[in-house]
C-alpha positions, 0 to 999 in steps of 0.5 A: 500499499502507498503511504506517500501522498504522491504515490496514493494519487498517481495510484488513483490515476492509474486505476481510473485509466481506461485500459485499466479501469480498477474501479474498486482499486480506486474506492480502496485508496479512499479513507472510510470517511473519504469524499470524492467531490465533483465540484463543478456539477456539485456532486459528492460520492462517499462509500461504495458510491466513491467510483461512481464517476470512474465508472461512468467516465469510462463507459463515456470514453472506454479509452479514457486517459488523464494527461498529468501536466502539472503535479505539485506535492505540499505535504499531504495536498496535492494539486494536479493541472491535467487533461481528461482525454479519450474518445466519446463512444459511450452515451451521454445521459442528460436531464433532456435525454441521452446525447448518442456518441459521436466518436468526438475526441475529448481533451477537457481541461481539469484541476484536481486538489487530493487530500491525503491522510495516512496514506489514504484519500481523505478529500478529492476535489475535481474541477472539470471544464464542463463547458469545454466538455460539453462543447466537445460532446456537441452540447451547446448552450441554448442561450435563447430560451434563457434569454426569454425565460424572465429571472426571479427578482430579488425581494 
């Protein structure tokens, strides 16, 4: 078992690679009370659900890869600037329905913050460039409906 903060984080990235996709191995790197926060989407995962997003991304792009651009270790805090890369060959579920795969290449800018305690991931905060991801998936914002919709006014 890795105890060095950098080794723990690198093991997590390795477990989430498309050619490995070891969801249980990813989960096992977390502390019992560990949390994975998909900050931009506002989702948090704990316990047996820690690997949900890893599995989902593996279905969206089975060849998923995280290209690590900058890796900084400051004690038990590890920060990583990376790109999530892969080919959009799996369905993308949205509130409006399923966007069918297009085979588009994904290269999504991301920043990750990992907090390690006693050789385990205590907290993982992932900031994904959602607007870039949606554009690469072929999902464009609907500005016209947003402009036409009246907004609530402050009291």
